C-alpha positions as CSV (number, residue, x, y, z in Angstrom):
1,M,21.3,-39.5,50.1
2,A,20.9,-43.3,49.2
3,L,20.0,-42.6,45.6
4,G,22.9,-40.5,45.3
5,I,25.1,-43.1,46.6
6,V,23.7,-45.7,44.6
7,G,23.6,-43.5,41.5
8,L,27.4,-42.9,42.4
9,L,28.2,-46.7,42.5
10,T,26.4,-47.6,39.5
11,S,27.4,-44.5,37.3
12,V,30.1,-46.4,35.6
13,V,27.4,-48.6,33.8
14,L,25.4,-45.8,33.1
15,I,22.5,-46.9,35.2
16,G,23.5,-44.3,38.0
17,G,22.8,-41.3,35.9
18,P,19.1,-41.4,36.0
19,L,19.4,-42.3,39.5
20,A,21.4,-39.7,40.3
21,V,19.2,-37.0,38.6
22,F,16.4,-38.2,41.1
23,G,18.8,-37.8,43.9
24,L,19.7,-34.4,43.1
25,I,16.3,-33.4,42.8
26,L,15.4,-34.9,46.3
27,G,18.7,-33.6,47.7
28,I,17.9,-30.3,46.8
29,A,14.3,-30.6,48.1
30,A,15.8,-32.0,51.5
31,L,18.3,-29.0,51.5
32,M,15.5,-26.4,51.4
33,T,13.8,-28.4,54.1
34,A,17.0,-28.5,56.1
35,R,17.1,-24.8,55.8
36,R,13.6,-24.4,57.0
37,T,13.8,-26.8,59.8
38,G,17.4,-26.5,60.8
39,T,18.0,-30.5,61.0
40,G,19.4,-32.8,58.2
41,R,21.7,-30.2,56.5
42,G,24.8,-32.8,56.4
43,K,22.4,-35.3,54.7
44,A,21.2,-33.1,52.2
45,V,24.5,-31.8,51.4
46,T,25.8,-35.4,50.8
47,A,22.8,-36.2,48.6
48,V,23.5,-33.4,46.3
49,V,27.5,-33.8,46.1
50,T,27.1,-37.5,45.5
51,S,24.3,-37.2,42.9
52,A,26.1,-34.5,41.3
53,L,29.4,-36.7,41.2
54,A,27.4,-39.5,39.9
55,I,25.8,-37.3,36.9
56,A,29.5,-36.2,35.9
57,V,30.8,-39.7,36.0
58,S,27.8,-41.1,34.1
59,G,28.3,-38.2,31.4
60,L,32.1,-39.1,31.4
61,V,31.3,-42.8,30.6
62,A,28.8,-42.0,28.1
63,V,31.3,-39.6,26.3
64,L,34.2,-42.3,26.6
65,L,31.8,-45.1,25.3
66,A,30.9,-43.0,22.5
67,W,34.4,-42.0,21.3
68,Y,35.5,-45.8,21.7
69,A,32.5,-46.9,19.6
70,N,33.6,-44.1,17.0
71,H,37.0,-45.3,16.7
72,T,36.4,-49.3,16.6
73,Q,33.5,-49.3,14.5
74,A,35.3,-51.2,11.8
75,C,35.7,-54.0,14.2
76,Y,32.1,-54.8,14.9
77,Q,31.9,-57.8,12.6
78,P,34.7,-59.9,13.2
79,D,34.5,-63.8,13.1
80,G,35.7,-64.3,16.8
81,L,37.2,-62.4,19.8
82,R,40.5,-62.7,18.7
83,Q,40.1,-60.9,15.5
84,Y,38.1,-58.3,17.3
85,A,40.8,-57.9,20.0
86,Q,43.3,-57.6,17.0
87,C,41.2,-54.9,15.1
88,V,40.9,-52.8,18.1
89,R,44.5,-52.9,19.0
90,E,45.0,-51.8,15.4
91,H,42.5,-49.0,15.5
92,L,43.5,-47.4,18.9
93,D,47.4,-47.8,18.6
94,P,48.7,-44.5,17.8
95,N,51.6,-46.0,15.4
């Protein structure tokens, strides 16, 4: 459960994805154990759900970063931050 929660909290910076994969594996194992023993089902379900959400958020962030990099690749060698910001605005502005 802890890996799922930490994975969800750090999924925005893409660190949460790998953590969440381990959390999902351990959550599924805990769910099987809970089914056999009859205890801990709530925590196991929470682990699986938070890990799955963290994986989804990490995937979405990765796709959005790839889209942003693709649309602003001409701006990667500016002379300063102001030029970079202006270049990004020009490439992302629909007008």
